[in-house]
LOFILO-217997 format. One record per atom (N, C-alpha, C): atom name; x, y, z. Coordinates in steps of 0.2 Angstrom, whole numbers, plus 5000, padded with zeros to 4 digits. Example, Ala and Ser with C-alpha at 12.3 -4.5 7.8 and 13.67 -1.06 7.14 Angstrom:
! residues 2
  atom    px    py    pz
     N  5066  4972  5039
    CA  5062  4978  5039
     C  5066  4984  5039
     N  5064  4989  5035
    CA  5068  4995  5036
     C  5064  5000  5039
//
This chain:
! residues 342
  atom    px    py    pz
     N  4858  4964  4988
    CA  4861  4970  4990
     C  4868  4969  4993
     N  4873  4973  4994
    CA  4879  4972  4997
     C  4878  4971  5004
     N  4883  4967  5007
    CA  4883  4965  5014
     C  4889  4968  5017
     N  4888  4970  5023
    CA  4894  4973  5027
     C  4895  4981  5027
     N  4900  4983  5030
    CA  4900  4990  5031
     C  4907  4993  5031
     N  4908  4999  5030
    CA  4914  5003  5031
     C  4914  5008  5037
     N  4919  5008  5041
    CA  4918  5012  5047
     C  4923  5018  5047
     N  4922  5024  5048
    CA  4926  5029  5047
     C  4931  5029  5054
     N  4937  5030  5052
    CA  4943  5030  5058
     C  4946  5037  5058
     N  4946  5040  5052
    CA  4949  5047  5052
     C  4946  5051  5048
     N  4944  5058  5051
    CA  4941  5063  5047
     C  4942  5069  5051
     N  4943  5074  5046
    CA  4945  5081  5048
     C  4948  5085  5043
     N  4950  5091  5045
    CA  4954  5095  5040
     C  4961  5096  5044
     N  4966  5094  5040
    CA  4973  5094  5043
     C  4978  5098  5039
     N  4983  5100  5042
    CA  4989  5103  5039
     C  4993  5098  5036
     N  4992  5097  5029
    CA  4996  5091  5026
     C  4991  5088  5022
     N  4993  5082  5019
    CA  4989  5078  5015
     C  4990  5071  5016
     N  4986  5066  5014
    CA  4986  5059  5015
     C  4992  5056  5013
     N  4995  5051  5017
    CA  5000  5047  5015
     C  4998  5040  5016
     N  5000  5036  5011
    CA  4997  5029  5011
     C  5003  5024  5008
     N  5003  5018  5012
    CA  5007  5013  5009
     C  5002  5007  5010
     N  5001  5004  5004
    CA  4997  4998  5004
     C  5001  4991  5001
     N  5001  4986  5005
    CA  5004  4980  5003
     C  4999  4975  5001
     N  4998  4974  4995
    CA  4992  4969  4993
     C  4994  4962  4990
     N  5001  4960  4992
    CA  5002  4953  4991
     C  5000  4949  4996
     N  4995  4944  4994
    CA  4991  4940  4999
     C  4996  4935  5002
     N  4994  4933  5008
    CA  4998  4927  5011
     C  4993  4923  5014
     N  4993  4916  5014
    CA  4989  4911  5017
     C  4992  4908  5023
     N  4989  4909  5029
    CA  4992  4906  5035
     C  4988  4901  5038
     N  4990  4896  5043
    CA  4987  4892  5046
     C  4984  4886  5041
     N  4980  4882  5044
    CA  4978  4876  5040
     C  4983  4871  5039
     N  4982  4867  5034
    CA  4987  4861  5033
     C  4992  4863  5028
     N  4998  4863  5030
    CA  5005  4864  5026
     C  5006  4871  5024
     N  5003  4875  5027
    CA  5004  4883  5025
     C  5008  4886  5031
     N  5012  4891  5030
    CA  5016  4894  5035
     C  5012  4897  5041
     N  5015  4898  5047
    CA  5011  4900  5052
     C  5012  4909  5053
     N  5017  4911  5049
    CA  5018  4918  5049
     C  5020  4922  5043
     N  5018  4928  5042
    CA  5020  4932  5037
     C  5023  4938  5038
     N  5027  4940  5034
    CA  5031  4946  5036
     C  5030  4951  5030
     N  5028  4957  5032
    CA  5028  4963  5027
     C  5032  4969  5029
     N  5033  4973  5024
    CA  5037  4979  5026
     C  5034  4985  5022
     N  5033  4990  5026
    CA  5031  4996  5024
     C  5036  5002  5024
     N  5037  5006  5019
    CA  5042  5012  5019
     C  5039  5018  5020
     N  5039  5021  5025
    CA  5037  5028  5026
     C  5042  5033  5025
     N  5040  5037  5020
    CA  5045  5042  5017
     C  5045  5049  5021
     N  5039  5050  5023
    CA  5038  5057  5027
     C  5035  5057  5034
     N  5037  5062  5037
    CA  5034  5063  5044
     C  5026  5063  5044
     N  5023  5058  5048
    CA  5016  5057  5047
     C  5013  5058  5055
     N  5007  5060  5055
    CA  5003  5061  5062
     C  4996  5063  5060
     N  4991  5059  5062
    CA  4991  5052  5065
     C  4993  5047  5060
     N  4994  5041  5062
    CA  4995  5035  5058
     C  4991  5029  5060
     N  4988  5027  5055
    CA  4984  5021  5056
     C  4986  5014  5052
     N  4986  5008  5056
    CA  4988  5002  5052
     C  4982  4998  5052
     N  4980  4995  5046
    CA  4974  4991  5045
     C  4977  4985  5042
     N  4973  4979  5044
    CA  4975  4973  5042
     C  4968  4970  5039
     N  4968  4967  5033
    CA  4962  4965  5030
     C  4963  4958  5028
     N  4958  4953  5031
    CA  4959  4946  5031
     C  4952  4943  5029
     N  4953  4936  5026
    CA  4946  4933  5024
     C  4949  4925  5026
     N  4943  4922  5027
    CA  4943  4915  5028
     C  4937  4911  5028
     N  4937  4905  5028
    CA  4930  4901  5028
     C  4927  4901  5036
     N  4932  4902  5040
    CA  4929  4903  5047
     C  4934  4907  5051
     N  4932  4913  5053
    CA  4936  4917  5057
     C  4932  4918  5063
     N  4936  4914  5068
    CA  4933  4914  5075
     C  4936  4919  5080
     N  4933  4921  5085
    CA  4935  4927  5090
     C  4941  4924  5093
     N  4942  4917  5094
    CA  4947  4914  5098
     C  4953  4912  5094
     N  4953  4913  5088
    CA  4958  4910  5084
     C  4965  4913  5085
     N  4970  4908  5086
    CA  4977  4911  5088
     C  4979  4916  5083
     N  4982  4921  5086
    CA  4983  4927  5081
     C  4987  4932  5084
     N  4992  4935  5080
    CA  4996  4940  5083
     C  4998  4945  5078
     N  4998  4951  5079
    CA  5001  4957  5075
     C  5006  4960  5078
     N  5012  4961  5074
    CA  5017  4965  5078
     C  5019  4970  5072
     N  5020  4976  5075
    CA  5022  4982  5070
     C  5029  4984  5073
     N  5034  4984  5069
    CA  5041  4986  5072
     C  5043  4981  5077
     N  5044  4982  5083
    CA  5046  4978  5088
     C  5040  4977  5093
     N  5034  4980  5092
    CA  5029  4980  5097
     C  5024  4976  5095
     N  5022  4971  5100
    CA  5016  4967  5099
     C  5009  4971  5099
     N  5005  4972  5095
    CA  4999  4976  5094
     C  4993  4972  5098
     N  4993  4965  5096
    CA  4987  4962  5099
     C  4989  4954  5099
     N  4987  4950  5103
    CA  4988  4943  5104
     C  4981  4939  5103
     N  4976  4942  5101
    CA  4970  4938  5100
     C  4967  4941  5094
     N  4962  4938  5091
    CA  4958  4940  5085
     C  4952  4944  5087
     N  4953  4950  5086
    CA  4947  4955  5089
     C  4946  4960  5083
     N  4943  4958  5077
    CA  4942  4963  5071
     C  4936  4968  5073
     N  4937  4974  5071
    CA  4932  4980  5072
     C  4926  4978  5067
     N  4928  4975  5062
    CA  4922  4973  5056
     C  4923  4966  5054
     N  4918  4963  5055
    CA  4917  4956  5052
     C  4912  4954  5049
     N  4912  4953  5042
    CA  4906  4951  5037
     C  4907  4944  5035
     N  4900  4942  5035
    CA  4900  4934  5033
     C  4896  4934  5027
     N  4898  4932  5021
    CA  4893  4931  5015
     C  4895  4924  5013
     N  4888  4920  5013
    CA  4889  4913  5011
     C  4894  4909  5015
     N  4899  4906  5013
    CA  4903  4902  5017
     C  4910  4905  5018
     N  4910  4912  5017
    CA  4916  4915  5018
     C  4915  4921  5023
     N  4920  4923  5027
    CA  4920  4929  5031
     C  4926  4934  5029
     N  4925  4940  5030
    CA  4930  4945  5029
     C  4930  4950  5035
     N  4936  4952  5036
    CA  4937  4956  5042
     C  4942  4961  5041
     N  4942  4967  5045
    CA  4947  4972  5046
     C  4949  4974  5053
     N  4955  4974  5054
    CA  4957  4977  5061
     C  4962  4982  5060
     N  4960  4988  5064
    CA  4962  4994  5064
     C  4966  4996  5070
     N  4972  4998  5070
    CA  4977  5000  5075
     C  4979  5007  5074
     N  4980  5010  5080
    CA  4983  5017  5080
     C  4990  5016  5082
     N  4994  5017  5076
    CA  5001  5017  5078
     C  5005  5023  5077
     N  5002  5029  5079
    CA  5005  5035  5079
     C  5011  5035  5083
     N  5011  5033  5089
    CA  5017  5033  5093
     C  5022  5029  5092
     N  5021  5024  5087
    CA  5026  5019  5085
     C  5030  5022  5079
     N  5027  5027  5075
    CA  5030  5029  5069
     C  5033  5036  5071
     N  5039  5035  5074
    CA  5042  5042  5076
     C  5046  5045  5071
     N  5048  5043  5066
    CA  5052  5045  5061
     C  5051  5042  5055
     N  5053  5045  5049
    CA  5052  5041  5042
     C  5057  5034  5043
     N  5055  5029  5039
    CA  5059  5023  5039
     C  5056  5017  5036
     N  5059  5011  5037
    CA  5055  5005  5035
     C  5053  5001  5041
     N  5047  4999  5041
    CA  5044  4996  5047
     C  5041  4989  5045
     N  5044  4984  5049
    CA  5041  4977  5047
     C  5035  4976  5051
     N  5030  4972  5048
    CA  5024  4970  5050
     C  5023  4963  5050
     N  5023  4959  5056
    CA  5023  4952  5056
     C  5017  4950  5058
     N  5013  4946  5054
    CA  5006  4943  5057
     C  5007  4935  5058
     N  5005  4933  5063
    CA  5006  4926  5065
     C  4999  4923  5066
     N  4997  4917  5063
    CA  4991  4913  5064
     C  4992  4906  5064
     N  4989  4902  5069
    CA  4990  4895  5070
     C  4983  4892  5070
     N  4978  4894  5065
    CA  4971  4892  5065
     C  4971  4885  5061
     N  4966  4881  5064
    CA  4965  4874  5060
     C  4963  4875  5053
     N  4959  4881  5051
    CA  4957  4883  5045
     C  4962  4888  5042
     N  4964  4887  5035
    CA  4968  4893  5032
     C  4965  4901  5032
     N  4968  4905  5034
    CA  4967  4912  5034
     C  4971  4916  5028
     N  4967  4920  5025
    CA  4971  4924  5020
     C  4972  4931  5022
     N  4978  4933  5022
    CA  4979  4941  5023
     C  4979  4944  5016
     N  4973  4948  5015
    CA  4972  4951  5008
     C  4977  4957  5008
     N  4978  4961  5012
    CA  4981  4966  5012
     C  4983  4970  5018
     N  4988  4973  5019
    CA  4989  4978  5025
     C  4990  4985  5022
     N  4988  4990  5027
    CA  4988  4997  5024
     C  4989  5001  5029
     N  4994  5006  5028
    CA  4996  5011  5033
     C  4994  5018  5029
     N  4989  5022  5033
    CA  4987  5028  5032
     C  4988  5033  5037
     N  4990  5039  5035
    CA  4991  5045  5039
     C  4991  5051  5036
     N  4992  5056  5039
    CA  4993  5063  5037
     C  5000  5065  5036
     N  5003  5066  5031
    CA  5009  5069  5030
     C  5010  5076  5032
     N  5014  5078  5036
    CA  5014  5085  5038
     C  5017  5089  5033
     N  5014  5095  5032
    CA  5015  5099  5027
     C  5012  5106  5028
     N  5016  5111  5030
    CA  5013  5118  5032
     C  5009  5121  5026
     N  5012  5119  5020
    CA  5009  5123  5013
     C  5003  5120  5011
     N  5000  5114  5014
    CA  4995  5111  5011
     C  4989  5110  5017
     N  4983  5111  5014
    CA  4977  5110  5019
     C  4973  5105  5016
     N  4971  5099  5020
    CA  4967  5094  5016
     C  4961  5092  5021
     N  4955  5090  5018
    CA  4950  5087  5021
     C  4951  5080  5019
     N  4952  5076  5024
    CA  4954  5069  5024
     C  4949  5064  5027
     N  4946  5059  5024
    CA  4942  5054  5027
     C  4944  5047  5025
     N  4945  5043  5031
    CA  4948  5036  5029
     C  4943  5032  5032
     N  4940  5027  5029
    CA  4935  5022  5031
     C  4938  5015  5029
     N  4937  5010  5033
    CA  4939  5004  5032
     C  4934  4998  5035
     N  4934  4992  5032
    CA  4930  4987  5034
     C  4929  4982  5029
     N  4923  4979  5028
    CA  4923  4975  5023
     C  4915  4974  5020
     N  4915  4976  5014
    CA  4908  4977  5011
     C  4908  4972  5004
     N  4905  4967  5005
    CA  4905  4962  5000
     C  4898  4964  4995
     N  4901  4964  4988
    CA  4896  4966  4983
     C  4895  4961  4979
     N  4889  4958  4978
    CA  4887  4952  4974
     C  4887  4955  4967
     N  4887  4951  4961
    CA  4886  4953  4954
     C  4879  4957  4954
     N  4879  4962  4950
    CA  4873  4966  4949
     C  4871  4971  4955
     N  4875  4970  4960
    CA  4873  4975  4966
     C  4878  4981  4967
     N  4876  4985  4972
    CA  4880  4990  4973
     C  4881  4992  4981
     N  4886  4996  4982
    CA  4887  4998  4989
     C  4889  5006  4989
     N  4884  5009  4993
    CA  4885  5017  4993
     C  4888  5019  5000
     N  4891  5024  5000
    CA  4895  5027  5005
     C  4894  5035  5005
     N  4893  5038  5010
    CA  4892  5045  5011
     C  4897  5049  5015
     N  4901  5053  5011
    CA  4906  5057  5014
     C  4903  5064  5016
     N  4907  5067  5020
    CA  4905  5074  5022
     C  4905  5078  5016
     N  4900  5083  5016
    CA  4899  5088  5010
     C  4905  5091  5009
     N  4907  5092  5002
    CA  4913  5097  5001
     C  4913  5104  5003
     N  4918  5107  5005
    CA  4918  5114  5006
     C  4918  5118  5000
     N  4917  5124  5000
    CA  4916  5128  4994
     C  4923  5130  4991
     N  4928  5129  4994
    CA  4935  5132  4992
     C  4939  5127  4990
     N  4936  5121  4988
    CA  4940  5115  4986
     C  4942  5116  4978
     N  4949  5114  4977
    CA  4951  5115  4970
     C  4954  5108  4968
     N  4955  5104  4972
    CA  4958  5097  4970
     C  4955  5091  4974
     N  4953  5086  4972
    CA  4950  5080  4976
     C  4951  5074  4972
     N  4952  5068  4977
    CA  4953  5062  4974
     C  4951  5057  4980
     N  4950  5050  4977
    CA  4948  5045  4982
     C  4953  5039  4980
     N  4956  5035  4985
    CA  4959  5029  4985
     C  4954  5024  4987
     N  4954  5019  4982
    CA  4949  5013  4983
     C  4954  5007  4983
     N  4952  5003  4989
    CA  4956  4997  4990
     C  4950  4991  4990
     N  4951  4987  4985
    CA  4945  4982  4983
     C  4949  4975  4981
     N  4944  4970  4981
    CA  4946  4963  4979
     C  4941  4962  4973
     N  4944  4961  4967
    CA  4940  4959  4961
     C  4942  4952  4959
     N  4937  4947  4959
    CA  4939  4940  4958
     C  4940  4938  4951
     N  4938  4942  4945
    CA  4939  4940  4939
     C  4940  4945  4934
     N  4944  4944  4929
    CA  4946  4949  4924
     C  4940  4949  4920
     N  4935  4945  4920
    CA  4928  4946  4916
     C  4923  4950  4921
     N  4925  4954  4925
    CA  4921  4958  4929
     C  4924  4965  4929
     N  4919  4969  4932
    CA  4921  4977  4932
     C  4918  4980  4938
     N  4921  4984  4942
    CA  4919  4988  4948
     C  4919  4995  4946
     N  4913  4998  4945
    CA  4912  5005  4943
     C  4911  5009  4949
     N  4916  5014  4951
    CA  4916  5019  4956
     C  4913  5026  4953
     N  4907  5027  4956
    CA  4903  5033  4953
     C  4902  5038  4959
     N  4905  5045  4957
    CA  4904  5050  4962
     C  4902  5056  4958
     N  4896  5058  4959
    CA  4894  5064  4955
     C  4895  5062  4948
     N  4898  5066  4944
    CA  4899  5066  4936
     C  4905  5062  4935
     N  4908  5060  4940
    CA  4915  5056  4938
     C  4913  5049  4939
     N  4916  5045  4934
    CA  4915  5037  4935
     C  4922  5034  4933
     N  4924  5029  4937
    CA  4930  5026  4936
     C  4929  5018  4936
     N  4931  5015  4931
    CA  4931  5008  4930
     C  4937  5004  4932
     N  4936  4999  4936
    CA  4941  4995  4939
     C  4940  4988  4935
     N  4944  4986  4930
    CA  4943  4980  4926
     C  4950  4977  4925
     N  4949  4971  4922
    CA  4955  4967  4919
     C  4961  4965  4924
     N  4959  4965  4930
    CA  4963  4963  4936
     C  4960  4958  4940
     N  4964  4954  4943
    CA  4962  4949  4948
     C  4965  4950  4955
     N  4961  4950  4960
    CA  4965  4950  4967
     C  4963  4957  4970
     N  4967  4958  4975
    CA  4967  4964  4979
     C  4971  4969  4977
     N  4969  4975  4976
    CA  4973  4980  4974
     C  4971  4987  4976
     N  4975  4993  4975
    CA  4972  5000  4976
     C  4972  5004  4970
     N  4967  5008  4969
    CA  4965  5011  4964
     C  4964  5019  4965
     N  4966  5023  4961
    CA  4966  5030  4962
     C  4960  5034  4958
     N  4956  5037  4960
    CA  4951  5040  4956
     C  4951  5048  4957
     N  4953  5052  4952
    CA  4953  5059  4953
     C  4947  5062  4952
     N  4945  5067  4956
    CA  4937  5069  4956
     C  4937  5077  4954
     N  4932  5079  4951
    CA  4930  5086  4950
     C  4930  5089  4958
     N  4932  5096  4958
    CA  4933  5099  4965
     C  4925  5100  4968
     N  4920  5100  4964
    CA  4914  5101  4966
     C  4910  5095  4966
     N  4913  5089  4967
    CA  4910  5082  4967
     C  4905  5082  4972
     N  4900  5076  4971
    CA  4895  5075  4976
     C  4899  5071  4982
     N  4894  5071  4988
    CA  4897  5068  4993
     C  4895  5060  4994
     N  4892  5058  4989
    CA  4890  5051  4989
     C  4895  5047  4984
     N  4897  5041  4986
    CA  4901  5037  4981
     C  4897  5030  4981
     N  4897  5027  4974
    CA  4893  5021  4973
     C  4897  5017  4969
     N  4899  5011  4973
    CA  4902  5005  4969
     C  4898  5000  4967
     N  4898  5000  4960
    CA  4893  4995  4956
     C  4897  4989  4953
     N  4895  4983  4955
    CA  4900  4977  4953
     C  4895  4973  4947
     N  4899  4972  4942
    CA  4895  4969  4936
     C  4900  4963  4934
     N  4897  4957  4932
    CA  4900  4953  4928
     C  4899  4953  4921
     N  4905  4953  4917
    CA  4904  4955  4910
     C  4904  4948  4906
     N  4906  4942  4909
    CA  4905  4935  4906
     C  4901  4931  4909
     N  4895  4929  4906
    CA  4890  4924  4911
     C  4893  4918  4914
     N  4899  4916  4911
    CA  4902  4910  4914
     C  4907  4912  4920
     N  4908  4919  4921
    CA  4912  4920  4927
     C  4908  4921  4933
     N  4911  4920  4939
    CA  4908  4920  4945
     C  4912  4924  4951
     N  4909  4925  4956
    CA  4913  4928  4962
     C  4909  4936  4964
     N  4911  4937  4970
    CA  4909  4944  4972
     C  4915  4949  4972
     N  4913  4955  4972
    CA  4919  4960  4974
     C  4919  4961  4981
     N  4925  4964  4984
    CA  4924  4966  4991
     C  4928  4972  4991
     N  4925  4977  4995
    CA  4927  4984  4995
     C  4930  4984  5003
     N  4937  4986  5003
    CA  4940  4986  5010
     C  4941  4993  5013
     N  4942  4998  5009
    CA  4944  5004  5012
     C  4943  5010  5006
     N  4941  5015  5009
    CA  4940  5022  5005
     C  4944  5027  5008
     N  4949  5030  5005
    CA  4952  5036  5007
     C  4951  5043  5003
     N  4947  5047  5005
    CA  4945  5053  5002
     C  4949  5059  5004
     N  4951  5063  5000
    CA  4955  5069  5002
     C  4952  5075  4997
     N  4951  5081  5000
    CA  4950  5087  4996
     C  4954  5092  4998
     N  4956  5097  4994
    CA  4961  5102  4996
     C  4959  5109  4993
     N  4960  5115  4995
    CA  4959  5121  4992
     C  4966  5123  4988
     N  4971  5119  4989
    CA  4977  5120  4986
     C  4977  5118  4979
     N  4980  5122  4975
    CA  4981  5121  4967
     C  4987  5116  4966
     N  4991  5115  4970
    CA  4996  5111  4970
     C  5003  5115  4966
     N  5008  5111  4966
    CA  5014  5114  4963
     C  5013  5116  4956
     N  5017  5121  4954
    CA  5017  5123  4946
     C  5024  5125  4944
     N  5027  5120  4941
    CA  5034  5121  4939
     C  5035  5124  4933
     N  5040  5130  4932
    CA  5042  5132  4926
     C  5049  5131  4925
     N  5051  5129  4919
    CA  5058  5127  4918
     C  5061  5132  4913
     N  5067  5135  4914
    CA  5071  5139  4909
     C  5078  5137  4908
     N  5080  5138  4903
    CA  5088  5136  4901
     C  5092  5141  4898
     N  5098  5142  4900
    CA  5102  5146  4896
     C  5109  5143  4895
     N  5113  5145  4890
    CA  5120  5143  4889
     C  5124  5147  4893
     N  5129  5144  4897
    CA  5135  5148  4901
     C  5141  5144  4901
     N  5146  5146  4897
    CA  5153  5144  4897
     C  5153  5136  4895
     N  5149  5134  4890
    CA  5149  5127  4887
     C  5144  5123  4890
     N  5141  5125  4896
    CA  5136  5121  4899
     C  5129  5124  4899
     N  5124  5120  4900
    CA  5117  5123  4900
     C  5115  5123  4907
     N  5112  5129  4909
    CA  5110  5130  4916
     C  5102  5130  4916
     N  5100  5125  4919
    CA  5093  5123  4919
     C  5090  5126  4926
     N  5085  5131  4926
    CA  5082  5133  4932
     C  5075  5131  4932
     N  5073  5128  4939
    CA  5067  5125  4940
     C  5064  5130  4945
     N  5058  5133  4944
    CA  5054  5137  4949
     C  5048  5134  4950
     N  5045  5135  4956
    CA  5039  5133  4959
     C  5035  5139  4959
     N  5030  5140  4955
    CA  5025  5146  4955
     C  5018  5144  4959
     N  5018  5137  4961
    CA  5012  5135  4964
     C  5012  5137  4971
     N  5007  5133  4975
    CA  5006  5135  4982
     C  5008  5128  4987
     N  5010  5123  4984
    CA  5013  5118  4988
     C  5019  5115  4985
     N  5023  5111  4989
    CA  5030  5109  4987
     C  5029  5103  4981
     N  5034  5104  4977
    CA  5035  5098  4972
     C  5040  5093  4975
     N  5038  5088  4978
    CA  5042  5084  4982
     C  5046  5078  4978
     N  5052  5077  4980
    CA  5056  5071  4977
     C  5057  5073  4970
     N  5059  5079  4968
    CA  5060  5081  4961
     C  5066  5078  4959
     N  5066  5076  4953
    CA  5072  5074  4949
     C  5072  5077  4942
     N  5078  5079  4940
    CA  5079  5081  4933
     C  5083  5077  4929
     N  5081  5075  4923
    CA  5084  5071  4918
     C  5084  5074  4912
     N  5090  5074  4908
    CA  5091  5078  4902
     C  5093  5072  4897
     N  5089  5073  4892
    CA  5090  5068  4887
     C  5092  5071  4880
     N  5097  5068  4877
    CA  5099  5072  4871
     C  5100  5066  4866
     N  5097  5067  4860
    CA  5097  5062  4855
     C  5095  5056  4856
     N  5091  5055  4861
    CA  5088  5049  4864
     C  5092  5046  4869
     N  5097  5049  4871
    CA  5102  5046  4877
     C  5101  5050  4883
     N  5102  5048  4889
    CA  5102  5052  4895
     C  5109  5054  4896
     N  5109  5061  4896
    CA  5116  5064  4897
     C  5117  5067  4904
     N  5111  5068  4908
    CA  5112  5070  4914
     C  5106  5068  4919
     N  5108  5067  4925
    CA  5102  5065  4930
     C  5104  5068  4937
     N  5099  5071  4940
    CA  5101  5074  4946
     C  5094  5074  4951
     N  5096  5071  4957
    CA  5090  5072  4962
     C  5090  5079  4965
     N  5084  5082  4965
    CA  5084  5089  4967
     C  5081  5089  4975
     N  5076  5085  4976
    CA  5073  5085  4982
     C  5066  5089  4981
     N  5065  5092  4987
    CA  5059  5096  4987
     C  5060  5104  4984
     N  5056  5106  4979
    CA  5056  5113  4978
     C  5049  5116  4981
     N  5051  5120  4985
    CA  5046  5124  4989
     C  5042  5129  4985
     N  5037  5131  4987
    CA  5033  5137  4983
     C  5037  5143  4983
     N  5038  5147  4978
    CA  5042  5153  4978
     C  5049  5152  4977
     N  5051  5146  4977
    CA  5058  5145  4976
     C  5061  5142  4969
     N  5068  5144  4968
    CA  5070  5142  4962
     C  5077  5138  4963
     N  5078  5131  4960
    CA  5084  5128  4960
     C  5087  5128  4953
     N  5094  5128  4953
    CA  5097  5127  4946
     C  5102  5122  4946
     N  5103  5119  4940
    CA  5108  5114  4939
     C  5112  5115  4933
     N  5118  5114  4933
    CA  5123  5115  4927
     C  5123  5108  4923
     N  5122  5108  4917
    CA  5122  5102  4913
     C  5128  5102  4908
     N  5133  5098  4909
    CA  5138  5098  4904
     C  5136  5096  4897
     N  5137  5099  4892
    CA  5135  5098  4885
     C  5142  5097  4881
     N  5142  5091  4877
    CA  5147  5091  4872
     C  5144  5092  4865
     N  5147  5096  4861
    CA  5145  5097  4854
     C  5140  5103  4855
     N  5136  5104  4849
    CA  5132  5109  4848
     C  5124  5106  4850
     N  5122  5109  4855
    CA  5116  5107  4858
     C  5110  5109  4853
     N  5111  5114  4850
    CA  5106  5117  4846
     C  5104  5113  4839
     N  5109  5108  4838
    CA  5108  5104  4832
     C  5105  5098  4833
     N  5104  5096  4839
    CA  5100  5090  4841
     C  5095  5091  4846
     N  5090  5087  4845
    CA  5084  5088  4850
     C  5087  5085  4857
     N  5085  5090  4862
    CA  5087  5089  4869
     C  5082  5091  4874
     N  5080  5087  4878
    CA  5074  5087  4882
     C  5075  5087  4889
     N  5073  5092  4893
    CA  5073  5091  4900
     C  5067  5088  4903
     N  5067  5083  4907
    CA  5062  5079  4910
     C  5062  5080  4917
     N  5056  5083  4920
    CA  5057  5085  4927
     C  5051  5080  4930
     N  5053  5076  4935
    CA  5048  5071  4938
     C  5048  5073  4945
     N  5042  5074  4948
    CA  5040  5075  4955
     C  5034  5072  4957
     N  5033  5073  4964
    CA  5028  5070  4968
     C  5023  5076  4970
     N  5017  5075  4970
    CA  5012  5080  4973
     C  5007  5076  4976
     N  5002  5080  4980
    CA  4997  5076  4984
     C  4992  5072  4979
     N  4992  5074  4972
    CA  4988  5070  4968
     C  4993  5065  4964
     N  4998  5063  4966
    CA  5001  5058  4963
     C  5008  5061  4960
     N  5011  5056  4956
    CA  5018  5058  4952
     C  5016  5062  4946
     N  5020  5068  4944
    CA  5020  5071  4938
     C  5026  5070  4934
     N  5025  5070  4927
    CA  5031  5070  4923
     C  5030  5076  4918
     N  5035  5080  4918
    CA  5035  5086  4912
     C  5040  5086  4908
     N  5040  5086  4901
    CA  5045  5087  4897
     C  5046  5094  4894
     N  5052  5097  4894
    CA  5053  5103  4891
     C  5059  5103  4885
     N  5057  5106  4880
    CA  5061  5105  4874
     C  5066  5111  4875
     N  5072  5108  4877
    CA  5078  5114  4878
     C  5081  5116  4872
     N  5081  5112  4866
    CA  5084  5114  4860
     C  5080  5120  4857
     N  5073  5120  4858
    CA  5069  5126  4856
     C  5070  5131  4860
     N  5071  5130  4866
    CA  5072  5136  4871
     C  5078  5140  4870
     N  5084  5136  4868
    CA  5090  5139  4868
     C  5091  5142  4861
     N  5087  5140  4856
    CA  5087  5143  4849
     C  5084  5151  4849
     N  5079  5151  4854
    CA  5075  5158  4854
     C  5079  5163  4857
//
């Protein structure tokens, strides 16, 4: 059976949606010939509150008195090793340290994270993760963030119970931060009728699983080795679940000819903002126009004039709209040539 646990640090209904920045480039500190410090950087693009920082580490011997320091921005968070979760499986230990950095993230920007360790045995920083709630008056989300260390041997599984979903949910998803030791293994995430397979990767990474709105409140992580020669265990580091009654942004694009230019109008008929919107116009396979529009709020329309040379109706021209939502990035292509011919 699986060894270890995940502890819930954030739970509730918020005005906004989850914001996450995960750095999963591992760094080995301490021991013989390894550096004594590692520096990471997280870019926070939106105003968030609350904000949590989690550091996930592993090593052969993680001792409470291990020389250790974590700094966020210009503030030292801790000068000794005191993880909230410490799991030992066979000869290796896994830990998670969670810090509330809400008061330190006063505005969007880039924040350095410096971790120092001077232990006799090498310690690996598997990932650092910043999780918070992005403020958005148009969006309501039920958010649960749980972190720790659950070691899953081959053929075993780990189950976690979320709060039961509300009846008004229209969109749901879960972020999974896990370590997979081999491309010859698979981690299956099962939640109700939804199944997501994490495979063909090595190391620590984050994965997103979109869920049916009426999904179960139980998630099960099953770990299997596909090749009998492969070895190793999977480690589950964190789960971030969100559910929302919002349908999300719904963009409609229209175009018309005016004085030799094409005027492209983008309207948001949904109930949340289309964030970081970009308009790219491609004609005969070449990009002829690119514009950063920013956020398109519900009920609003933005227009851009696209200079056109020659007869646009005689060659295929596409408007590509790229934007972010609480369910990830979306890309939509609209055939301008067909629209202008009608």
